[in-house]
ROPAMAR-169583 format. One line per field, with one value per residue (C-alpha): residue number from 0; x negated, y negated, z. Coordinates in Angstrom, 1 decimal. Each point is the difference from the previous one (the first is absolute). Example, Ala and Ser with C-alpha at 12.3 -4.5 7.8 and 13.67 -1.06 7.14 Angstrom:
num: c(0  1)
px: c(-12.3  -1.4)
py: c(4.5  -3.4)
pz: c(7.8  -0.7)
END
This chain:
num: c(0  1  2  3  4  5  6  7  8  9  10  11  12  13  14  15  16  17  18  19  20  21  22  23  24  25  26  27  28  29  30  31  32  33  34  35  36  37  38  39  40  41  42  43  44  45  46  47  48  49  50  51  52  53  54  55  56  57  58  59  60  61  62  63  64  65  66  67  68  69  70  71  72  73  74  75  76  77  78  79  80  81  82  83  84  85  86  87  88  89  90  91  92  93  94  95  96  97  98  99  100  101  102  103  104  105  106  107  108  109  110  111  112  113  114  115  116  117  118  119  120  121  122  123  124  125  126  127  128  129  130  131  132  133  134  135  136  137  138  139  140  141  142  143  144  145  146  147  148  149  150  151  152  153  154  155  156  157  158  159  160  161  162  163  164  165  166  167  168  169  170  171  172  173  174  175  176  177  178  179  180  181  182  183  184  185  186  187  188  189  190  191  192  193  194  195  196  197  198  199  200  201  202  203  204  205  206  207  208  209  210  211  212  213  214  215  216  217  218  219  220  221  222  223  224  225  226  227  228  229  230  231  232  233  234  235  236  237  238  239  240  241  242  243  244  245  246  247  248  249  250  251  252  253  254  255  256  257  258  259  260  261  262  263  264  265  266  267  268  269  270  271  272  273  274  275  276  277  278  279  280  281  282  283  284  285  286  287  288  289  290  291  292  293  294  295  296  297  298  299  300  301  302  303  304  305  306  307  308  309  310  311  312  313  314  315  316  317  318  319  320  321  322  323  324  325  326  327  328  329  330  331  332  333  334  335  336  337  338  339  340  341  342  343  344  345  346  347  348  349  350  351  352  353  354  355  356  357  358  359  360  361  362  363  364  365  366  367  368  369  370  371  372  373  374  375  376  377  378  379  380  381  382  383  384  385  386  387  388  389  390  391  392  393  394  395  396  397  398  399  400  401  402  403  404  405  406  407  408  409  410  411  412  413  414  415  416  417  418  419  420  421  422  423  424  425  426  427  428  429  430  431  432  433  434  435  436  437  438  439  440  441  442  443  444  445  446  447  448  449  450  451  452  453  454  455  456  457  458  459  460  461  462  463  464  465  466  467  468  469  470  471  472  473  474  475  476  477  478  479  480  481  482  483  484  485  486  487  488  489  490  491  492  493  494  495  496  497  498  499  500  501  502  503  504  505  506  507  508  509  510  511  512  513  514  515  516  517  518  519  520  521  522  523  524  525  526  527  528  529  530  531  532  533  534  535  536  537  538  539  540  541  542  543  544  545  546  547  548  549  550  551  552  553  554  555  556  557  558  559  560  561  562  563  564  565  566  567  568  569  570  571  572  573  574  575  576  577  578  579  580  581  582  583  584  585  586  587  588  589  590  591  592  593  594  595  596  597  598  599  600  601  602  603  604  605  606  607  608  609  610  611  612  613  614  615  616  617  618  619  620  621  622  623  624  625  626  627  628  629  630  631  632  633  634  635  636  637  638  639  640  641  642  643  644  645  646  647  648  649  650  651  652  653  654  655  656  657  658  659  660  661  662  663  664  665  666  667  668  669  670  671  672  673  674  675  676  677)
px: c(-140.1  -1.3  -3.3  -1.3  -3.5  -1.6  2.9  1.5  3.1  -0.1  2.9  -0.2  3.0  0.7  -3.5  -0.5  -2.6  1.7  -1.6  2.0  0.3  -0.7  1.4  -2.2  1.2  -2.2  -0.7  1.1  -3.9  -1.3  2.9  -1.6  -3.5  1.2  1.6  -3.2  -2.2  2.3  0.2  -3.9  -0.9  -3.9  -1.0  -2.7  2.3  -1.5  1.3  0.2  2.3  2.1  0.6  0.8  2.7  1.2  0.1  0.2  -2.8  1.3  -2.7  -1.0  -2.9  -2.0  0.8  3.5  -0.3  -2.0  2.2  2.9  -2.2  -0.9  4.1  0.4  -2.8  1.9  3.5  -1.6  -2.3  -3.2  -3.1  -2.1  -3.3  1.2  2.8  2.5  2.1  -1.6  -4.0  -2.1  -2.6  -2.4  -0.9  2.6  4.0  1.9  1.1  3.2  -1.3  3.0  2.1  3.0  2.8  3.2  3.3  2.2  4.1  2.1  2.4  3.2  2.2  2.4  3.4  3.1  3.3  2.5  3.5  2.5  0.5  -2.2  1.1  -1.3  -3.0  0.6  -1.5  -2.0  -1.6  -0.5  -2.0  -2.2  -0.8  -3.2  -1.6  0.8  -1.8  -3.0  0.2  -0.2  -2.4  -2.3  0.2  -0.7  -2.9  -1.0  0.7  -2.0  -3.2  0.0  1.8  -2.3  2.6  -0.6  0.5  0.9  -2.4  -0.4  -2.9  -0.5  0.4  -0.3  -2.2  0.5  -0.6  3.4  2.8  1.7  3.4  2.6  -2.0  1.2  -1.9  0.0  0.7  -3.3  -0.6  -3.1  1.3  1.2  2.1  0.5  -0.1  -2.9  0.4  -3.1  0.7  1.1  2.8  1.0  -1.9  1.2  -2.9  -0.4  -2.7  -1.2  -0.8  -2.8  -2.4  1.0  0.6  3.1  1.5  2.4  3.2  -0.3  2.3  -1.7  -1.4  3.3  2.3  -0.2  0.8  1.5  1.0  -0.8  2.0  -1.4  2.8  -0.1  -2.6  -2.6  0.1  2.0  -0.3  3.1  -0.9  1.2  -1.6  0.9  -0.8  2.2  2.4  -0.2  0.7  -0.8  -0.2  -2.9  -1.0  -3.3  -1.0  -3.3  -2.0  -2.8  -1.2  0.8  3.3  2.0  1.4  2.4  3.9  2.8  3.0  2.3  0.2  1.0  1.4  -2.8  -0.5  0.6  -3.0  1.2  -1.2  0.8  -0.4  0.8  2.3  -0.2  0.7  -2.5  2.0  2.4  -1.4  1.3  -1.0  1.0  0.3  1.2  2.3  -3.0  -2.5  0.9  3.6  1.1  -1.7  2.3  -0.2  0.2  -1.3  -1.4  0.4  -3.3  1.9  2.6  -1.5  3.4  -0.1  2.4  1.2  0.0  2.5  -1.8  0.5  0.9  -2.5  -1.7  -3.1  -2.4  2.9  -1.1  -3.8  -1.0  0.4  -1.5  0.5  0.8  -3.1  2.1  3.9  1.4  1.2  -1.8  -0.4  0.6  -1.0  2.5  1.2  3.2  1.9  -1.1  -3.8  0.5  -2.5  1.8  -0.8  2.0  0.1  0.9  0.9  -1.1  2.2  2.8  -0.2  1.1  -1.6  -0.5  -1.3  -1.9  -0.8  -0.9  -2.6  0.3  -3.9  -2.4  -0.9  -0.2  0.0  0.3  -1.0  1.0  -2.2  -1.8  2.7  2.8  1.6  -1.2  -0.6  -3.5  -1.0  -1.7  0.7  1.1  -1.4  -3.3  0.1  -3.2  2.5  1.2  2.6  2.8  3.5  2.8  2.8  2.4  -3.0  -0.7  -2.7  -2.7  -3.6  -3.5  -1.8  -2.9  -1.4  -3.2  -1.4  1.9  2.7  1.6  2.4  2.3  -1.4  -0.4  0.5  -3.6  0.3  -1.9  3.7  -1.7  -1.2  0.9  -1.4  0.4  -1.5  -1.7  -0.4  -3.4  2.2  -0.3  1.6  -1.7  1.3  -1.7  1.2  -0.5  -0.4  1.4  -1.2  -3.6  0.0  -1.3  0.2  -0.1  1.0  2.0  0.8  -2.4  0.0  0.1  3.8  2.4  1.3  2.6  3.0  -1.4  2.0  -0.9  1.9  2.2  -3.0  -2.7  -1.6  1.0  -0.2  2.6  -1.0  0.3  -2.9  -0.5  -3.0  2.2  1.0  3.5  1.0  0.3  0.2  -3.2  -0.7  -2.8  -1.2  -1.4  -1.2  -2.1  -0.1  1.4  2.3  2.7  2.2  3.9  1.8  -0.4  1.7  -0.5  1.9  -0.5  2.1  -1.2  0.1  0.3  0.6  -0.5  1.0  -0.2  3.0  -0.7  -0.5  -3.1  1.8  1.0  -0.8  2.5  -1.2  1.3  -0.2  1.9  3.1  0.4  -1.5  -1.7  -0.5  -2.6  -0.6  -3.4  -0.2  1.4  -0.7  3.5  1.4  3.9  1.2  3.1  3.3  0.0  0.6  -2.8  -0.2  -3.0  -0.7  -2.1  -1.4  0.4  -0.6  1.1  2.9  -0.6  -1.4  3.4  0.9  -1.8  0.9  -0.8  1.5  1.9  1.4  4.3  1.5  -2.2  -2.1  -2.2  1.6  -1.0  0.9  -1.0  0.5  0.2  -2.3  1.9  4.1  -1.6  2.4  -0.1  0.7  -0.5  -1.0  1.6  0.0  -2.3  -3.1  -1.7  -3.2  -0.8  -3.3  0.3  -3.2  -0.4  -0.4  3.0  -1.4  -1.9  3.4  0.7  3.3  0.3  3.3  1.5  -0.8  -4.4  0.4  -1.8  0.5  -2.2  0.9  2.8  2.4  -0.8  -1.9  -0.7  -3.5  -2.0  -2.7  -2.8  0.7  3.5  2.1  -2.1  1.8  1.2  -1.2  -3.6  0.9  1.4  -1.3  0.1  -1.2  -0.7  -1.0  -0.2  -2.0  0.4  -1.1  -1.1  1.6  -1.6  1.0  -1.7  -0.4  0.1  -0.9  -3.1  -1.4  0.2  1.6  0.4  0.9  1.6  0.9  3.3  0.2  -2.9  0.6  -3.5  -1.9  -2.2  -1.4  -0.3  -1.3  -0.4  2.7  1.1  2.0  3.3  0.5  -1.0  0.6  -0.1  0.0  -1.9  -3.1  -0.6  0.9  -0.1  -0.3  -0.9  -3.3  -1.4  -3.5  -2.3  -1.6  2.9  2.7  -0.3  2.5  -1.5  2.1  -0.3  1.2  0.7  -2.1  0.1  -3.0  -0.4  -0.8  -1.5)
py: c(-240.1  -3.5  -1.4  -3.5  -0.1  -3.4  -2.2  3.4  1.6  3.9  2.1  3.5  1.0  -2.6  0.5  -4.1  -2.2  -3.2  -3.8  -3.5  -0.3  3.9  3.5  2.5  3.8  2.7  2.9  2.7  1.7  -3.4  -0.2  3.3  -1.5  -3.7  2.1  2.2  -3.0  -2.0  3.2  0.1  -3.3  -1.0  3.6  1.4  2.7  2.1  1.1  3.6  -1.6  -1.9  3.1  2.0  -2.0  -2.6  2.6  2.8  2.4  -0.2  -0.4  -3.0  -1.9  -2.8  -2.3  0.5  -1.1  -2.8  -1.4  -0.1  -1.6  -2.5  -0.8  -0.3  -2.6  -1.8  0.1  -1.3  -2.6  1.2  -0.4  2.9  -2.0  -1.9  2.0  -1.0  3.1  3.4  -0.1  3.0  1.8  1.3  3.5  0.7  -1.8  -2.7  -2.1  -1.7  -3.4  -2.3  0.5  1.7  -0.4  1.5  -1.8  1.8  -0.5  -1.4  2.5  -1.5  1.3  2.7  -1.8  2.2  -1.7  1.1  -0.8  1.2  -2.4  -0.4  0.3  -2.3  1.3  1.2  -1.6  2.5  -0.4  -3.0  -0.3  2.9  -2.3  -1.5  3.2  1.1  -3.0  0.9  3.4  -0.5  -2.7  2.0  3.0  -2.2  -1.1  3.3  1.4  -3.3  1.0  3.5  0.2  -1.8  -1.1  2.3  0.6  3.3  1.5  2.9  3.0  3.1  3.1  1.6  -0.8  3.1  0.0  -0.9  -0.9  0.8  0.3  0.8  0.1  1.5  -0.2  2.9  -0.7  0.0  -2.9  1.8  1.9  -1.3  1.9  -1.5  -0.2  -0.1  -0.3  -0.6  0.6  4.0  1.6  -1.6  1.0  0.4  -0.9  0.1  -1.9  -0.9  -4.2  0.0  2.5  0.1  3.8  1.1  3.2  0.6  1.6  1.9  1.9  0.7  -2.2  -0.4  -1.0  -3.9  0.2  -2.5  -2.4  1.4  -0.6  0.9  1.2  -2.0  1.9  -0.4  4.3  0.4  -1.3  0.1  -0.7  0.1  2.0  0.1  0.2  -0.5  3.5  0.1  -1.9  1.3  -1.4  1.9  -0.6  1.0  -0.5  -1.4  0.1  -3.2  0.7  3.4  1.5  2.8  1.8  -1.9  0.6  -0.5  -1.0  -1.3  -0.2  -2.6  -0.7  -0.2  -4.0  -0.9  -1.9  -1.0  -0.6  1.8  -0.8  1.5  -1.4  0.2  3.5  1.8  2.7  -2.8  -1.6  -2.7  0.0  -1.4  1.5  -0.5  2.4  -0.7  -1.9  -3.8  0.8  -1.8  1.0  1.5  0.8  2.8  1.7  3.4  2.4  2.0  3.0  0.7  -1.7  -1.3  -3.6  -3.0  -2.7  -3.4  -2.9  -2.7  -3.2  0.6  1.1  -2.9  -0.1  2.6  0.8  0.8  1.1  -2.8  0.9  -0.6  1.6  -2.4  0.2  0.8  1.1  2.8  -2.6  -0.6  -3.2  0.3  -2.7  0.4  -2.2  -0.7  -0.8  -3.3  0.9  -1.3  2.0  1.1  0.8  2.6  2.0  3.5  1.5  3.4  0.8  -1.5  0.4  -3.8  -1.6  -4.6  -2.6  -1.9  -2.5  -0.9  -1.8  -1.4  0.5  2.1  1.8  3.3  2.7  -1.0  1.6  -0.1  -2.6  2.1  -1.6  1.4  -3.4  -1.7  1.2  -0.5  0.2  -1.2  -3.9  -1.4  0.6  0.4  1.0  -1.0  -0.2  2.1  -1.4  1.0  -0.8  -0.2  3.6  -3.1  -1.3  -2.9  -1.6  0.9  0.1  0.7  3.1  -0.2  -2.0  1.2  -0.7  3.2  1.5  2.3  2.6  1.6  -0.1  2.8  0.0  0.6  2.7  -2.3  -2.0  -3.6  0.3  0.7  2.5  -1.2  0.5  -3.6  0.5  -1.6  0.1  -1.4  1.0  -1.5  0.6  2.1  -0.6  3.1  -0.1  3.5  0.1  -0.7  1.8  -3.3  -1.2  -3.6  -1.5  -3.2  -0.8  0.5  -2.4  0.9  -0.6  2.4  -0.1  2.1  0.7  -1.3  -0.1  -0.6  -3.0  1.7  -1.9  1.6  -3.4  -0.5  1.9  -0.8  1.3  -0.6  -0.9  -1.0  -2.3  -2.8  2.5  0.3  1.8  -2.1  0.3  -0.5  0.3  1.1  -0.9  2.5  -2.0  -2.5  2.5  -3.3  0.6  -2.3  0.1  -0.7  0.1  -2.0  2.5  -0.5  3.2  3.6  1.3  3.3  0.8  3.7  -0.7  -2.1  -0.3  -2.7  -1.4  0.3  -3.3  0.5  -3.7  1.8  2.9  2.0  1.1  2.1  0.2  2.0  -1.1  -2.3  -1.1  -3.2  -1.7  -2.3  -2.3  0.0  -3.7  -1.9  3.2  -0.5  3.1  0.8  2.8  2.0  -0.4  4.1  1.7  0.9  3.4  2.1  -0.2  1.8  -0.3  -3.0  -1.4  -3.0  1.0  -3.7  -3.1  -0.6  3.9  1.6  3.7  2.2  2.9  0.0  2.9  -0.3  3.0  3.2  -1.1  -2.3  -2.1  -2.5  -4.3  -2.8  -3.7  -2.9  -3.0  -2.3  0.7  2.2  2.8  3.2  3.4  4.0  2.0  3.1  2.3  2.9  -2.1  0.1  -2.2  -2.4  -1.4  -2.9  -0.9  -3.2  2.6  2.2  3.4  -0.3  0.7  2.7  1.2  2.6  1.6  1.4  3.3  -1.3  0.3  -2.6  -1.8  -3.0  -2.8  -2.2  2.7  2.6  2.9  2.9  0.0  2.6  -0.3  2.4  1.5  -0.7  -0.5  -4.0  -1.9  -3.5  -1.9  0.1  -1.9  -2.9  -0.3  1.9  3.4  0.1  -2.7  0.2  -2.1  1.1  4.2  -0.2  0.7  -0.1  1.3  -0.2  3.9  -0.7  3.5  0.2  -4.0  -0.6  -2.2  2.0  -1.4  2.5  -0.3  0.2  1.9  2.5  0.1  0.2  -1.7  -3.1  -1.4  0.8  -2.5  0.9  -1.9  0.0  -3.3  0.5  -3.5  -1.0  -1.5  1.1  -1.3  0.5  1.4  -1.7  1.3  -1.8  2.1  -1.3  1.6  -0.3  -1.8  2.3  -2.0  -1.2  2.7  1.8  -0.2  0.9  0.2  -2.4  -0.5  -3.3  -1.1  -3.4  -2.3  -2.5  -3.7  -1.3)
pz: c(138.8  0.0  0.4  0.1  -1.8  -0.5  -2.4  -0.4  1.3  -1.4  0.1  -0.4  -0.5  -2.7  -1.6  -0.1  0.9  0.9  0.5  0.4  -3.9  -1.8  0.7  -1.7  -0.1  0.1  -1.6  2.8  0.1  0.1  3.0  2.1  -0.4  1.3  3.4  0.0  0.4  2.2  2.2  0.0  0.3  0.4  -0.5  -2.9  -1.8  -2.3  -3.8  2.0  2.7  -2.9  -2.0  3.7  1.3  -3.5  -2.6  2.4  -1.6  -3.5  -2.2  -1.7  -1.3  1.8  -2.4  0.5  3.7  -1.1  -2.6  2.7  2.3  -2.5  -0.5  4.0  -0.3  -3.0  1.4  3.5  -2.2  1.8  -1.6  0.0  -0.3  3.0  2.2  2.3  -0.1  -0.9  -0.3  -1.9  2.5  -2.0  -0.4  2.8  -0.9  0.7  3.1  0.1  1.7  0.4  2.9  -0.4  2.6  0.4  -0.4  2.8  -1.1  3.1  1.0  0.3  3.3  -0.6  0.9  0.5  -1.9  2.2  -1.3  3.1  2.6  3.1  3.4  2.6  2.2  3.6  3.0  0.9  -3.7  0.5  2.9  -1.5  -2.9  1.4  0.7  -3.5  -1.0  2.1  -0.9  -3.6  0.4  1.5  -2.6  -2.7  1.7  0.1  -3.4  -1.0  1.9  -1.2  -3.4  -2.9  -2.8  -2.7  -3.6  -1.6  -2.1  -2.0  -0.8  -2.3  1.1  -3.5  -2.4  -2.3  -4.1  -1.5  1.9  3.8  0.8  3.0  3.3  2.9  3.2  2.4  3.7  0.9  -2.5  -1.1  -3.1  -2.8  -2.6  -3.3  -4.0  -2.3  -3.8  -2.1  -3.2  0.3  2.0  3.3  3.0  3.9  2.1  4.3  1.0  3.1  -0.1  2.1  -0.6  -3.8  -0.2  -2.1  -1.4  -3.2  0.7  -3.8  -1.6  -3.4  -3.2  -1.6  3.2  1.3  4.1  1.9  2.0  3.0  3.4  3.7  2.6  3.6  1.4  -3.1  0.2  -3.3  -3.4  -2.3  -4.3  -3.4  -2.3  -3.6  -3.8  -3.1  0.4  4.0  3.2  3.1  3.6  2.2  4.3  1.1  3.5  1.4  2.3  -0.4  -3.8  0.0  -1.1  -1.1  -2.7  -1.5  0.6  -2.7  1.7  -3.0  -4.1  -1.3  -3.8  -2.4  -1.4  3.6  1.6  3.4  3.5  3.3  3.9  3.4  2.2  3.5  0.2  -1.6  -1.4  -2.1  -2.8  -2.6  -3.7  -3.3  -3.0  -3.3  -2.9  -2.0  -1.8  -0.6  2.5  3.3  3.4  2.8  3.6  2.0  2.9  0.5  3.4  -0.2  2.3  -2.5  -3.4  -0.5  -1.6  0.5  -2.0  1.8  0.0  -2.2  -2.1  -4.0  -1.8  -2.6  -1.6  1.6  2.5  3.7  0.3  2.4  3.6  3.4  3.5  2.8  2.1  3.2  -0.6  -2.6  -2.8  -3.5  -2.0  -3.7  -2.6  -2.8  -2.8  -0.8  -3.4  -0.1  0.5  3.2  2.6  2.7  3.7  1.9  3.2  0.3  2.9  0.4  2.9  -1.2  -3.9  0.1  -3.1  0.6  -2.4  2.0  -2.4  -4.2  -1.4  -3.7  -0.8  -1.3  3.2  1.0  2.6  3.2  3.5  3.6  2.1  2.8  2.4  -2.2  0.1  -3.3  -3.2  -1.7  -3.8  -2.6  -1.0  -3.5  -3.0  -0.4  3.3  1.9  3.4  2.6  1.1  3.3  0.1  2.9  -0.7  -1.4  -3.0  2.1  1.1  -2.7  2.0  -1.8  1.5  -2.4  -2.8  -2.4  -3.7  -1.0  -1.2  2.5  0.3  2.4  3.6  2.3  3.8  1.8  2.7  2.2  0.3  -0.9  -3.4  -3.4  -2.9  -3.4  -4.0  -1.2  -3.9  -1.9  -3.5  -2.7  -3.2  -3.3  -3.6  -3.0  -3.6  -1.9  -3.8  -0.8  -4.1  1.1  3.5  1.6  3.6  1.1  3.1  -0.2  3.5  3.0  2.1  3.8  0.4  -1.6  -3.2  -0.3  -2.9  -3.0  -2.6  -4.1  -1.0  -3.9  -1.9  2.4  0.3  3.1  3.5  2.8  3.3  4.2  1.5  4.1  -0.7  1.7  3.0  -1.5  -3.2  -2.8  -3.6  -2.1  -3.9  -1.6  -3.2  -2.2  -2.1  2.0  2.8  2.4  3.0  0.6  3.4  -1.3  3.3  3.4  2.8  3.9  1.3  0.0  -3.0  -1.4  -3.8  -1.2  -3.4  -3.1  -3.0  -3.6  -1.6  -3.7  -0.8  2.8  1.7  3.1  2.5  1.3  4.1  1.9  3.9  2.4  0.0  -2.7  -3.7  -0.9  -3.5  0.4  -3.0  -1.2  -1.0  2.7  2.6  1.5  1.4  -0.2  2.1  -1.3  1.1  1.3  3.0  2.1  -1.0  -1.5  -3.5  -2.4  -3.4  -1.1  -3.7  -2.6  -2.7  -1.2  1.2  1.6  1.5  2.5  0.2  3.5  1.7  3.3  1.9  -0.5  1.7  0.0  -3.2  -1.4  -3.0  -1.9  0.4  -2.4  1.6  -2.7  1.3  -1.9  1.8  3.2  -1.5  0.2  -2.0  0.6  -2.6  -0.1  3.3  -2.6  0.2  3.3  -1.2  -3.4  -0.6  -2.5  -2.0  -2.5  -2.8  -0.2  -0.2  2.8  2.0  2.6  1.2  2.7  0.7  3.1  -0.5  -0.6  -4.1  -1.8  -2.9  -2.3  -2.0  -0.3  -1.6  3.0  -1.7  1.8  1.7  1.0  2.8  1.0  3.2  0.5  1.7  0.9  2.5  -1.5  2.7  2.3  3.3  -1.6  -3.1  -3.3  0.2  -4.0  -2.3  -4.1  -2.4  -3.8  -0.6  4.3  3.0  3.0  3.3  4.0  1.1  3.6  1.2  -2.1  1.0  -3.8  -3.1  -2.9  -3.4  -2.6  -4.1  0.1  -3.7  1.1  4.1  -0.3  2.9  -1.1  3.0  3.7  2.4  3.6  2.2  3.5  -1.2  -1.5  -1.4  -3.7  -3.3  -3.3  -3.2  -3.6  1.1  2.9  3.4  3.5  3.3  3.6  1.5  3.2  0.8  0.3  2.4  2.3  0.1  3.4  3.3  3.4  3.2  2.6  3.6  1.9  3.2  1.5  0.2  3.2  -1.8  3.6)
END
């Protein structure tokens, strides 16, 4: 939404305050606070109300609220002694005294582009045209008087500690099934959103539960129960919040963490399953009366495969979101009756997880990175329409059972960077703004840190000087690119940035970015062999193989097919090699290396799973949510750090790791609703 506040235009989506001569970007929490004030003009708002409605009940000090008010006043150029925007009401709170007027976007009429030749109107239609016109004017006047202009807003329907995911509204619109994660196992709840009463769908303290989905009558809930070594789908019957004992309906392969949904026939369900940890998902149907499963026609498997699907609200069809070999996200329709698979359209963007619209005639999904919109496309990928915008990052929407609204998760997420000195066992928070700082990587001499920040609203490359403690923005992007890994050149003049289907070479002195002329494919494990030679892994045939790209002449060379991964470093004794059998080697001479808890995967997602520095080797154990550092000679662990994030940088005694901010990392489930503007 956009608001006119005196001489400012406030854009919630862009998080900006704009005047005739200037533009100021607001921090996310400042944006939330100002939006709240705009919606509650000229009302005395206590600090307790702000904590409930802006901080959503999370514990913060009064000083935190006061500081944010001060920063917002500064952005508005407001004088606290003679305020024109925010006044302090002693012992009661604050009042937003400026007039904030909602800017209503002009809605352009839909014009159908018919390329077929038109037929002349017959005489009877020509004679009826005046009547049609009169009826149209009458209908327009009636609509104008009875239905004021409206905007789409959203309200929170969960506010648990931790993060909530995968909303599923029962047909009554009252009960909501959702997952919660608060640092322990995943839990599944069913909540009455009006009374606040809820029950947990529990399967013991060792099992993660969810996601769960209702049948079309709201009498049954089907859901996943999984541990590190097991995977099962269960069903329970519900009467209000009273549930039956669980019934096991299918045992899936260990390491598979998919989802399952009812079709319009309660006897037939669709589920996703992976053959093992980290392998792509396929789709199957399950017939409860026979217990038989059947593989479904579906797109070829790339990346995570076909884990994202949605049932048509009326017809017996499913929508499948699936990346192709070029990493373009494709949206496919599968007719379950005819078993015919059809590609609807593809998007070359960091975008995901389409669902059917309520009328089944459109595809709805989260917007392009950083995903602060819910957008809708026609079934051929045209006519993009924004359905909702907000200040926070959104995840895949789900249809609300009321047939109008959508439910989604909104993230209040802020990643910081901590520096650890392993020898001294000391920690220091070095990058802790209110925006994400990600993918922090130490330079070869450890003096600088390259990282990605969302301070400008887009992902940009920044540098942090460890001596001066100063930060500097290197790039000037204005698009939705999304980096998944960074790597320094040995001369510290370049940084390689890995995106979904490309490798970017960023020149540090100039900020100029070169995109390597490579096919759009999935790449993993990027590192510099020399100042002008970049190595990476790409899939050739059935195996990951190493390719080296020469920046001077754009030539490429494939290494011996036996190598699936090579991780180069300025110092040759830190080079790590992995062959197709999963064996590890170290150094230029490829000396065999024994790692603790072998076998260790070469990759964690697209990043290197293991990193070496001198006599230390580090790897992330996602099962235990911990980063572990071992001595290579003794294979004894010398350092362990709890972490839910897999990216880290190790050089000498220094370790960099991302850490969620304790104050703001959270997510809640919201649902859309319309607000009248007149």
